[in-house]
C-alpha positions in Angstrom: 62.1 -58.0 39.9 61.2 -58.7 36.4 61.6 -56.0 33.8 58.6 -54.7 31.8 59.3 -54.9 28.1 59.9 -51.6 26.4 57.2 -52.3 23.8 54.6 -52.3 26.7 55.5 -48.7 27.6 55.2 -47.7 23.9 51.8 -49.2 23.7 50.6 -47.4 26.9 51.8 -44.0 25.6 50.1 -44.6 22.3 46.8 -45.5 24.1 47.0 -42.5 26.4 47.7 -40.2 23.4 44.7 -41.6 21.5 42.4 -41.1 24.5 43.6 -37.7 25.4 43.6 -36.2 21.9 40.7 -33.8 21.9 37.4 -35.5 21.5 35.7 -34.1 18.4 32.1 -33.0 18.7 29.7 -31.3 16.3 29.5 -27.5 16.6 26.4 -26.2 18.3 24.4 -24.2 15.8 23.9 -20.6 16.8 20.2 -20.0 17.6 18.7 -17.2 15.6 16.3 -15.0 17.5 12.7 -15.0 16.3 11.8 -12.1 18.4 10.2 -9.5 16.1 8.6 -6.4 17.5 5.7 -5.1 15.3 5.6 -1.7 13.8 3.8 1.1 15.7 2.6 3.4 12.9 -0.7 5.1 12.8 -1.4 5.1 9.1 -4.9 6.8 8.8 -7.3 8.9 10.7 -11.0 9.7 10.1 -13.1 12.1 12.0 -16.9 11.3 12.1 -19.7 12.9 14.0 -19.4 10.1 16.6 -15.6 10.4 17.2 -12.1 10.1 15.8 -11.0 6.8 14.3 -7.3 5.8 14.1 -6.2 2.9 11.9 -3.0 0.8 11.8 -1.9 -2.5 10.3 -0.9 -5.7 12.1 0.6 -8.9 10.9 -1.5 -12.1 10.9 1.4 -14.0 12.6 1.9 -11.4 15.3 1.5 -12.8 18.8 2.6 -11.8 22.2 2.1 -8.1 21.8 -0.6 -5.5 22.3 -1.0 -1.8 21.5 -1.6 1.1 23.8 -2.8 4.4 22.2 -1.3 7.4 24.0 -3.0 10.8 23.7 -2.4 14.3 24.8 -4.0 17.6 23.9 -1.6 20.2 22.3 -1.9 23.8 21.3 -3.7 24.4 18.0 -0.6 26.2 16.6 1.8 23.6 18.1 1.0 20.9 15.5 4.0 18.8 14.8 6.3 21.0 16.8 9.7 19.4 17.7 10.4 21.6 20.8 7.0 21.2 22.4 7.4 20.5 26.2 6.7 16.9 27.3 3.0 16.7 28.3 1.3 14.0 30.4 0.1 11.2 28.1 -3.3 9.6 28.6 -3.2 5.9 27.9 -5.9 3.6 26.5 -6.5 0.0 27.3 -4.0 -2.4 25.7 -5.4 -3.6 22.4 -4.6 -7.3 21.7 -4.9 -8.1 18.0 -6.4 -11.5 18.9 -9.0 -9.9 21.2 -9.1 -6.3 20.0 -12.1 -5.0 22.0 -12.7 -2.0 22.4 -11.0 -1.7 19.0 -12.2 -3.5 15.9 -10.1 -5.7 13.6 -10.9 -5.9 9.9 -8.4 -8.1 8.0 -5.0 -6.7 8.7 -6.3 -3.4 10.1 -7.0 -2.4 13.7 -9.5 0.5 14.1 -9.6 2.3 17.4 -12.2 5.0 18.2 -11.8 8.0 20.5 -15.2 9.7 21.3 -13.6 12.3 23.6 -12.3 14.8 21.1 -13.7 18.2 20.5 -14.0 20.4 17.4 -11.5 23.2 17.4 -9.0 21.3 19.5 -5.7 19.6 18.5 -4.3 16.3 19.8 -1.2 14.2 19.6 -1.4 10.4 19.4 1.2 7.7 19.4 1.2 3.9 19.5 3.2 2.0 22.1 3.9 -1.7 21.6 3.8 -3.8 24.8 5.4 -7.2 25.2 2.7 -9.3 27.0 5.3 -11.7 28.3 7.8 -9.1 29.6 4.9 -6.8 30.6 6.7 -3.7 29.5 6.8 -1.3 26.5 9.2 -2.3 23.7 8.6 0.3 21.0 7.2 3.8 20.8 5.7 5.1 17.5 6.1 8.5 16.0 3.7 11.2 17.1 0.5 11.6 14.9 -1.0 15.1 15.3 -4.5 16.0 14.2 -6.7 19.1 14.4 -10.4 18.5 14.7 -12.3 20.7 12.3 -16.0 21.2 11.8 -17.8 18.5 9.8 -19.2 19.2 6.3 -22.9 20.1 6.0 -25.1 17.1 5.8 -27.0 15.9 2.7 -30.7 16.3 3.4 -32.4 15.5 0.1 -31.9 12.9 -2.7 -33.5 10.4 -5.0 -33.0 7.0 -6.6 -34.4 5.9 -9.9 -34.1 2.6 -11.8 -33.6 2.7 -15.5 -32.3 0.6 -18.4 -28.7 1.3 -17.6 -28.9 0.7 -13.9 -30.0 2.7 -10.8 -29.3 6.5 -10.7 -28.6 8.1 -7.3 -28.9 11.9 -7.1 -28.5 14.2 -4.1 -28.2 17.9 -3.5 -25.1 19.7 -2.3 -26.0 21.6 0.8 -26.4 25.3 0.2 -24.8 26.1 3.6 -21.5 24.6 2.6 -18.6 27.1 3.0 -16.7 27.8 -0.2 -13.5 26.5 1.3 -15.2 23.1 2.0 -17.3 23.0 -1.1 -14.2 23.1 -3.3 -12.8 19.9 -1.9 -16.1 18.3 -0.9 -16.5 14.7 -2.0 -19.2 12.1 -1.5 -19.0 8.5 -0.4 -21.6 6.4 -2.2 -22.7 3.0 -0.7 -25.3 0.4 -1.3 -26.9 -2.5 0.6 -28.6 -5.2 -1.4 -31.7 -6.9 0.0 -30.5 -9.6 2.4 -27.0 -8.0 2.9 -25.8 -7.2 6.4 -23.4 -4.4 5.6 -22.7 -1.5 3.2 -20.6 -1.8 0.1 -18.7 1.3 -1.2 -19.2 2.0 -4.9 -17.4 5.3 -5.7 -13.8 4.2 -5.1 -11.8 7.4 -4.4 -14.8 9.6 -3.8 -17.5 11.2 -6.0 -17.1 14.9 -6.8 -20.5 15.2 -8.6 -24.0 15.1 -7.1 -25.0 11.9 -8.9 -23.9 8.3 -9.4 -25.0 5.6 -11.8 -24.8 2.1 -10.3 -24.7 -0.1 -13.4 -23.6 -3.3 -11.7 -27.0 -4.4 -10.4 -28.9 -7.7 -10.6 -32.2 -7.4 -12.5 -35.2 -7.6 -10.1 -33.1 -7.1 -6.9 -33.8 -4.4 -4.3 -31.1 -2.0 -3.3 -30.8 0.7 -0.6 -28.3 3.6 -1.1 -26.7 6.2 1.2 -24.4 9.1 0.6 -21.9 10.6 3.1 -20.2 14.0 2.5 -16.5 14.3 3.4 -13.3 16.3 2.7 -9.6 15.8 3.5 -7.4 18.2 5.5 -3.7 17.0 5.6 -3.9 13.3 6.5 -7.4 13.5 8.1 -10.6 12.6 6.4 -13.6 14.5 7.9 -17.0 13.0 7.4 -20.5 14.3 7.8 -23.6 12.2 8.7 -24.6 9.4 6.3 -27.8 10.1 4.5 -30.0 7.2 3.3 -31.2 8.4 -0.2 -33.7 5.6 -0.7 -34.5 2.2 -2.2 -35.0 1.1 -5.8 -35.5 -2.3 -7.5 -33.3 -2.9 -10.6 -35.3 -3.3 -13.8 -35.4 -6.7 -15.5 -34.4 -4.9 -18.7 -31.2 -3.4 -17.3 -28.4 -3.8 -19.7 -25.3 -5.4 -18.1 -22.1 -3.2 -17.9 -19.1 -4.0 -20.1 -15.9 -5.4 -18.6 -13.9 -2.6 -17.0 -10.5 -4.0 -18.1 -9.6 -5.6 -21.4 -6.1 -6.6 -22.5 -4.5 -8.6 -25.4 -1.5 -10.9 -25.3 0.2 -13.0 -28.0 -0.4 -16.7 -28.1 0.8 -19.7 -30.1 -2.3 -19.6 -32.3 -3.1 -15.9 -32.4 -3.9 -12.9 -30.3 -5.6 -13.8 -27.0 -8.2 -11.3 -25.8 -8.7 -11.3 -22.0 -11.0 -9.3 -19.7 -12.1 -9.0 -16.1 -15.6 -10.5 -15.9 -18.3 -8.3 -14.6 -19.7 -8.8 -11.1 -23.4 -9.2 -12.1 -25.0 -12.2 -13.8 -24.6 -12.2 -17.6 -25.6 -14.4 -20.5 -22.0 -14.3 -21.9 -19.7 -12.0 -23.8 -19.1 -10.9 -27.4 -15.7 -9.9 -28.7 -15.2 -7.3 -31.4 -12.2 -6.4 -33.6 -11.5 -3.1 -35.2 -8.9 -2.9 -38.0 -6.7 0.2 -38.7 -9.0 1.3 -41.5 -11.9 1.4 -39.1 -13.8 -1.8 -40.1 -15.4 -3.4 -37.0 -16.2 -7.2 -37.0 -17.9 -9.3 -34.3 -15.6 -12.3 -33.8 -17.9 -14.4 -31.7 -20.9 -16.1 -33.5 -22.3 -17.3 -30.1 -21.7 -15.6 -26.7 -18.7 -17.1 -24.8 -19.0 -17.4 -21.0 -15.5 -16.9 -19.9 -12.2 -15.4 -21.3 -9.9 -15.7 -23.1 -10.9 -15.5 -26.8 -8.2 -16.3 -29.4 -8.3 -14.4 -32.6 -6.5 -16.7 -35.1 -7.3 -14.7 -38.3 -4.6 -12.0 -37.8 -1.8 -10.8 -40.0 1.8 -10.0 -38.9 2.8 -6.4 -38.2 -0.8 -5.2 -38.5 -2.6 -3.0 -35.9 -5.8 -4.3 -34.3 -8.1 -3.0 -31.6 -10.4 -5.2 -29.5 -13.5 -4.5 -27.3 -15.9 -6.8 -25.3 -19.6 -6.5 -24.6 -21.8 -8.3 -22.0 -25.2 -9.8 -22.6 -28.2 -9.8 -20.2 -28.7 -13.1 -18.4 -32.3 -13.6 -19.5 -33.8 -14.1 -23.0 -33.6 -12.3 -25.4 -30.0 -11.7 -24.0 -29.8 -8.0 -24.9 -26.3 -6.7 -25.5 -24.9 -3.8 -23.4 -22.4 -1.2 -24.2 -18.9 -2.0 -25.4 -15.8 -1.7 -23.3 -12.9 0.6 -24.1 -10.9 -0.4 -27.2 -7.5 -1.9 -26.6 -4.9 -1.6 -29.4 -2.1 -3.9 -30.3 0.4 -4.4 -33.2 0.8 -8.0 -34.1 4.6 -8.4 -34.2 4.9 -11.6 -32.2 4.7 -14.3 -34.9 4.5 -14.8 -38.6 
């Protein structure tokens, strides 16, 4: 029997060791979960003569979830109580942000209406997030309690009148308004231009007076106006019935309003005057400069159509103020009122 050379055994052991040494593989990356449950926060409530409106925000990328509104009537004095006994919740249809009916989606907001609430009663609401794939609730929102008070007295009389500065809307505060309501009574002012399909709010945070001047109108265009009284209790806005005041056509001689916002920043060649352009047609803008001693100079020989305007004739460490006016779009391009003056000290270059 022939002997196997020693070197053969050595080669075999080396080969076995090479094969049996752990085979190296790339580590498997840990998968990060993309499961994100949306918030369930009722952010705003409005009570109108036709029902209670609840509003909450949703993400544009949000998919696979819907919202159920849960409701229960609670004692009037038990608002926000922690130790209230658990009551049977009444549930709404699940509201899918992609197909929100019976709710309405406006941008990132979902608006859900409850027309089965009564004045003088208190209710507790909460949002529940449902996973459409798992078909089960995955998040419960915090309770949102509201008392339903009486609505403010309705506006029953008003007038609209077109003039050189725009269209003036006037109305009368109802004499039957209770003193407690009258002190915090506000008015929502809206308009609809001829050809529009919806109302545009004008007043911003609410008008406390009984008149409003709409200066941002297009000459010759017909507008309809309505006013809605409302007041706020806690986090609830309570609205009366909207009152259509009337229609008016803007005069062709209406002077355009000045820019609402003007600001000045330093530039390489001088001081740059910027402004927010007005929302009605204009024939351009004029820029004015006021020096510390009170001298006012118009810097634009011809109207300029868009900002900015660079004032190159300025001195270092001197205080200047700037204002901007708008011109009417049609000849003779009449100039309107000036904006508020914006002051700046030129310390940015020599």
